[in-house]
C-alpha positions, 0 to 999 in steps of 0.5 A: 895706410900712409906711406912716406917715400924719399920725402924732403921738407922745408921752405922754398927760396929764390936761391937755395931751399931751406931743407929741414929734413930729407930722405924720409921713408916711413910707414904708418898702419891703421890704429897706430899711436905714433909720437914725433920727437925732436929739438925745437926748430928741427922740423916737427911742425913742418913735417906734420903740416906737410903730411896733412897737405897744408904745406908742399913738400920739396920733393918725394911722395906721401901716399894715403891708401896708395894714392898721393895726397896731392891728388885728393880734393880738399873735401876728399882729403878732409874725410881722410885726415885732420890736423889739430894745431898748437895755435890758439883759436879765438872765436868770440860768441861761439858755443862749443857745439857750434865750434865742433860742428864745423868739422862736419863741413866735408860731409854737408857740402860746406853749406853748414846745414847739419843732418841727423848723422852730423848731430849724432857725430858731434854729440858722440865726439863730445861724449868721448872727450867728456865734454858734453857738459860744456857743449853750450858754453862759449869756447873762448871762455874755456880753460886750456884743458877744456879747449884741448879736449874740444879740439880733439872732439872736433877732430873726432867729429870730422871722422877721419882715419888719421888724426895729426896733432902738433904738441897737443899738450903744450899749454896744459898742466901735468894732470891735464897733459896725462888726461889728454894722452890717455884719451888719445891712446884710448881712441887709437885702441877703441876706434882704430884711429891712427894718431900722430902727435909731436911732443917734447915729453920723451917720457910720454913718448916712450911709455905711450907710443906704439912707435916713435919717430925721432928726428936727428941730423935731418933724418928720422929714426923709426922704431918701437920705444922698447927697441930704441931703448934696448939699442941705446939709440937715445944715448947715442943721439943725445950724447952729452957729458952731463946727461945719460939715458937710464934704461931701467927707468926710461928717462934721462938723468944727470951723469954722475961719473965723477961723484962718490960711489955708493952701493945699494942693496934691496928690493921693492918700491923703497929701493926705487925711491931710495935710488932716486934720492941718492942720485938727487944728492949727487951719489953714483949708485951701483945696485946690488954691489958692495963698496966702501959705502953701502946702503941696505934696505931692510923691509922684512918686518919694519922698514929700516935703512942700514948704512955700512961705512967701512967698519961702522954700521948705522940704522935709520928709520927714515930716508931723511935721516940716512941722507943727513948722515951721508951728507954729514960724512962728506964734510967730516 
């Protein structure tokens, strides 16, 4: 569907080009949900803008359905691929319905007269994002979360094979962030839309994406999230004495190599959150191993935390009591 061959991107200059990324070779299939991850200023936005034809590549090719994107007319390309930017759009006195209706321009020869098919596409796109109730409100008066849903509605109304989004949840709170990603994932599955988005949230990228494009050293590493985790890619690329990527939970945690070791035994949800609490309190946790300091979670009848300290045994009815005892032991 989309093929990227020997692509070099950046900005042209009179003396030397400012190269951000080079030797990029990627492929995209229909219906894939792809996240683009990398540090600030590394070239994520430039890559996305280049993919949709808003910025020229320094060299290489981008093929859409085996045809170079540069050979499409604006109208043709607008029916194939659309772009949702992070930039705040300010359009005074324009209703949500009218704002979304601009997405139908490629189909009505840019004259703005909406056909019945156009109106149907707009209405359906608003319904898909649960925005039909705000269709007649003024766009500028909406909350950030509502605006983001409307921007996605406009992308859907454009009815393209590929939707490209630059940081689609950059200005949203946690609840709205996950709502937007859930919506995008559903659209990818149900409508067979190819969705490519940039994000700083590695947790979302790992848990939601079919494929991750990870920018490193002016190139891109491509793979399924699970493959990248199993092959230790995240630990290798984000090498730090202070951070380590923990495969079991799929997230970065602070390294605790030089901190007190504690053994933890148990199972279930209590085990997971006890481990998190111990890590937060600066213990190096070794699961299902015995050390001088050990915690056993007993959840057979009544939930208790059993602390084995050398030859002494302490039983606690709450996690807070356990942590208080452990922290007191450090100062004895």
